[in-house]
C-alpha positions in Angstrom: 87.5 46.9 93.5 85.6 48.7 90.8 83.5 51.7 91.7 81.4 51.9 88.5 80.0 49.5 85.9 82.5 50.9 83.3 85.4 50.2 85.7 84.2 46.6 86.2 83.8 45.9 82.5 87.3 47.4 81.9 88.7 45.0 84.5 87.0 42.1 82.7 88.6 43.3 79.4 92.0 43.7 80.9 91.8 40.2 82.5 90.3 38.5 79.5 87.3 37.2 81.4 83.7 38.2 82.2 83.5 37.8 85.9 82.2 41.2 86.7 79.9 41.2 83.7 78.4 37.9 84.8 77.9 39.2 88.4 76.1 42.3 87.0 73.8 40.2 84.8 73.0 37.8 87.6 72.0 40.7 89.9 69.9 42.4 87.1 68.1 39.1 86.3 67.2 38.7 90.0 65.8 42.2 90.4 64.0 42.7 87.1 60.6 42.3 88.8 61.3 45.5 90.8 61.3 47.7 87.7 58.8 49.2 85.2 60.8 50.5 82.2 59.3 53.5 80.4 60.2 54.4 76.9 62.3 57.4 75.9 60.1 60.5 76.0 57.3 58.9 78.1 56.2 61.2 80.9 57.3 60.4 84.4 54.2 59.5 86.5 52.9 62.4 88.5 54.3 62.6 92.0 57.4 60.5 91.3 60.8 61.7 92.5 64.1 60.8 90.9 66.6 59.0 93.1 70.2 57.8 92.4 70.8 54.1 91.9 74.1 52.3 91.4 75.8 49.0 91.8 78.1 48.1 94.7 80.8 45.6 93.8 82.4 43.0 96.2 84.7 40.0 95.9 83.5 37.2 98.2 85.7 34.9 100.3 85.7 32.3 97.5 86.8 35.0 95.0 83.5 35.0 93.2 82.3 38.5 92.1 79.2 40.1 93.6 77.3 43.0 92.2 74.4 44.5 94.2 72.1 47.1 92.7 71.0 49.6 95.3 68.7 52.6 95.5 69.6 55.8 97.2 66.8 55.6 99.8 68.4 58.5 101.6 67.0 60.8 98.9 63.4 59.8 99.6 61.1 61.5 102.0 61.2 60.2 105.6 58.4 57.7 106.3 55.7 58.8 108.7 56.3 55.7 110.8 59.6 54.1 111.8 60.8 51.4 109.4 63.4 48.8 110.4 64.7 45.7 108.7 66.7 43.5 111.0 69.6 41.1 110.1 70.5 38.2 112.3 73.8 38.7 114.2 76.7 36.4 113.9 76.6 35.8 117.7 73.0 34.6 117.4 73.9 32.1 114.7 76.8 30.8 116.8 74.5 30.4 119.8 72.0 28.5 117.7 74.8 26.2 116.5 76.0 25.6 120.1 72.5 24.8 121.3 72.0 22.4 118.4 75.4 20.7 119.1 74.6 20.3 122.8 71.3 18.7 122.0 72.5 16.4 119.2 70.5 18.2 116.5 71.4 18.6 112.9 72.1 22.0 111.4 70.5 23.0 108.1 71.5 26.2 106.2 70.0 28.3 103.5 71.1 31.4 101.6 68.2 33.7 100.7 69.0 36.2 98.0 67.0 39.3 97.0 64.3 38.8 99.6 63.3 42.5 99.7 62.0 42.5 96.1 58.9 40.8 97.2 57.8 43.9 99.1 55.8 46.7 97.4 57.0 50.2 98.1 55.0 53.2 99.1 57.5 55.7 97.8 56.9 57.1 94.3 60.4 56.9 92.9 62.2 56.4 89.6 65.7 56.5 88.2 67.4 56.8 84.8 68.9 53.5 83.6 72.7 53.4 83.3 75.3 51.4 81.6 74.4 48.2 83.5 71.2 47.9 81.6 72.8 47.9 78.2 72.2 49.9 75.1 68.6 48.9 74.8 67.6 50.5 78.1 70.3 53.0 78.9 68.9 56.5 79.5 65.3 55.2 79.9 63.3 56.3 83.0 62.6 53.3 85.3 59.9 53.3 87.9 60.8 51.2 91.0 57.7 49.2 92.0 59.3 46.7 94.5 61.7 47.3 97.4 65.4 47.4 96.7 68.4 47.5 99.0 68.9 50.9 100.5 
């Protein structure tokens, strides 16, 4: 499993495919709305704090590659109120399927990707674009304007 973008791209080169590259591009396409790219030399907006960002790599059960761009939220100041984002438990899903089966109901499923990027953020944070953004944006400051995965 690659730990960095350069490792992922090296694996693609060694294997003669573009599986990791495609996964990275898919993730970046989905989250572009969360970023405001500044030009080299542009001043960082006043009050913004730099945080680390990176990509987490994963191979899914069907062997497709997954790349998830995450922000280092642990480096931001603690919020004044408690924040919590829940995720449905596997047991809850199983119970729902059981109830549906016992009552002769049909099950419908959906996969929601990148739901968090619809939420504005209160934190004033930015990061410096890395290899995953390509030569055109690498090294540019990027202000985060929508919520990312923490």
